[in-house]
C-alpha positions in Angstrom: -87.5 -55.6 -43.1 -84.5 -55.3 -45.4 -81.0 -54.6 -44.1 -80.9 -51.0 -45.4 -84.4 -50.3 -43.9 -83.3 -51.8 -40.6 -80.1 -49.7 -40.6 -82.1 -46.5 -41.3 -84.6 -47.4 -38.6 -81.9 -47.9 -36.0 -80.2 -44.6 -36.9 -83.5 -42.7 -36.5 -84.2 -44.5 -33.2 -80.8 -43.5 -31.9 -81.6 -39.9 -32.8 -84.9 -40.1 -31.0 -83.3 -41.5 -27.8 -80.8 -38.6 -27.9 -83.7 -36.1 -28.0 -85.5 -37.9 -25.2 -82.2 -37.9 -23.2 -81.8 -34.2 -23.6 -85.4 -33.5 -22.6 -84.8 -35.7 -19.5 -81.8 -33.5 -18.6 -84.0 -30.4 -19.0 -86.6 -31.9 -16.7 -84.0 -32.8 -14.2 -82.4 -29.3 -14.2 -85.8 -27.6 -13.9 -86.9 -29.9 -11.1 -83.7 -29.3 -9.1 -84.1 -25.6 -9.6 -87.6 -25.7 -8.3 -86.5 -27.6 -5.3 -83.8 -25.0 -4.6 -86.3 -22.2 -4.8 -88.7 -24.1 -2.6 -86.0 -24.5 0.1 -85.4 -20.7 0.3 -89.0 -19.5 0.2 -90.5 -18.3 3.5 -94.2 -19.0 2.6 -94.6 -22.6 3.7 -97.5 -23.8 1.5 -95.8 -22.5 -1.7 -92.4 -23.8 -0.7 -93.9 -27.3 -0.1 -95.5 -27.3 -3.5 -92.2 -26.3 -5.1 -90.3 -28.9 -3.2 -92.6 -31.8 -4.1 -93.2 -30.6 -7.6 -89.5 -30.1 -8.2 -88.7 -33.5 -6.7 -91.3 -35.2 -8.9 -89.9 -33.5 -12.0 -86.3 -34.3 -11.1 -87.1 -37.9 -10.5 -89.0 -38.1 -13.8 -86.1 -36.5 -15.6 -83.5 -38.8 -14.0 -85.6 -41.8 -15.0 -85.9 -40.6 -18.5 -82.1 -40.1 -18.7 -81.4 -43.6 -17.5 -83.9 -45.3 -19.7 -82.7 -43.5 -22.8 -79.0 -44.1 -22.1 -79.6 -47.8 -21.9 -81.8 -47.8 -25.0 -79.3 -45.9 -27.0 -76.6 -48.3 -25.9 -78.6 -51.3 -27.0 -79.5 -49.7 -30.4 -75.8 -48.8 -31.0 -74.8 -52.3 -30.2 -77.4 -53.7 -32.6 -76.3 -51.3 -35.3 -72.7 -52.2 -34.9 -73.5 -55.9 -35.4 -75.1 -55.2 -38.8 -73.0 -55.7 -41.9 -70.7 -52.7 -42.7 -71.5 -50.1 -45.3 -69.4 -50.3 -48.4 -69.9 -47.1 -50.4 -71.7 -43.8 -50.6 -74.4 -42.5 -53.1 -73.0 -39.8 -55.3 -76.3 -38.0 -55.4 -77.4 -37.8 -51.7 -74.1 -38.7 -50.0 -75.6 -41.4 -47.8 -73.8 -44.7 -47.2 -75.2 -47.6 -49.1 -75.4 -50.9 -47.2 -73.9 -54.1 -48.6 -75.9 -55.7 -51.2 -76.6 -55.6 -54.9 -78.6 -52.4 -55.5 -79.4 -50.8 -58.8 -80.8 -47.7 -57.1 -80.0 -45.8 -53.9 -82.4 -46.9 -51.2 -82.6 -43.4 -49.9 -82.9 -41.1 -52.9 -83.6 -43.5 -55.8 -80.6 -42.4 -57.9 -79.2 -45.0 -60.2 -76.1 -46.9 -58.9 -75.4 -49.0 -62.0 -71.7 -48.9 -63.0 -72.4 -48.0 -66.6 -74.6 -45.0 -65.4 -71.8 -43.8 -63.1 -69.0 -44.0 -65.6 -65.6 -43.9 -63.9 -66.9 -42.3 -60.7 -66.8 -45.7 -58.8 
């Protein structure tokens, strides 16, 4: 896998872990809410179901949060160890990784100096 493809992959993986972390927070909040409702209900069978279901959902959300925080940290560390980006594409505005590229790896626009004129 080339450096620019690896960089794009890492950026997308970080976005995905952020989404999973947010869904973990949602699960955790809903689970704690269900436990709270289960504590105040008078009907014992329903309250037990709400307590245990909420506890399960809260634990699942808490686990998801922890796993994705750690994964995001590792991905960010790996991304920071990659070579730094030197310039941006004039067409799509994305950062171009270090290397000798004739075309933008993201949009395919020409990056040759004679094609860009004095823009670079």
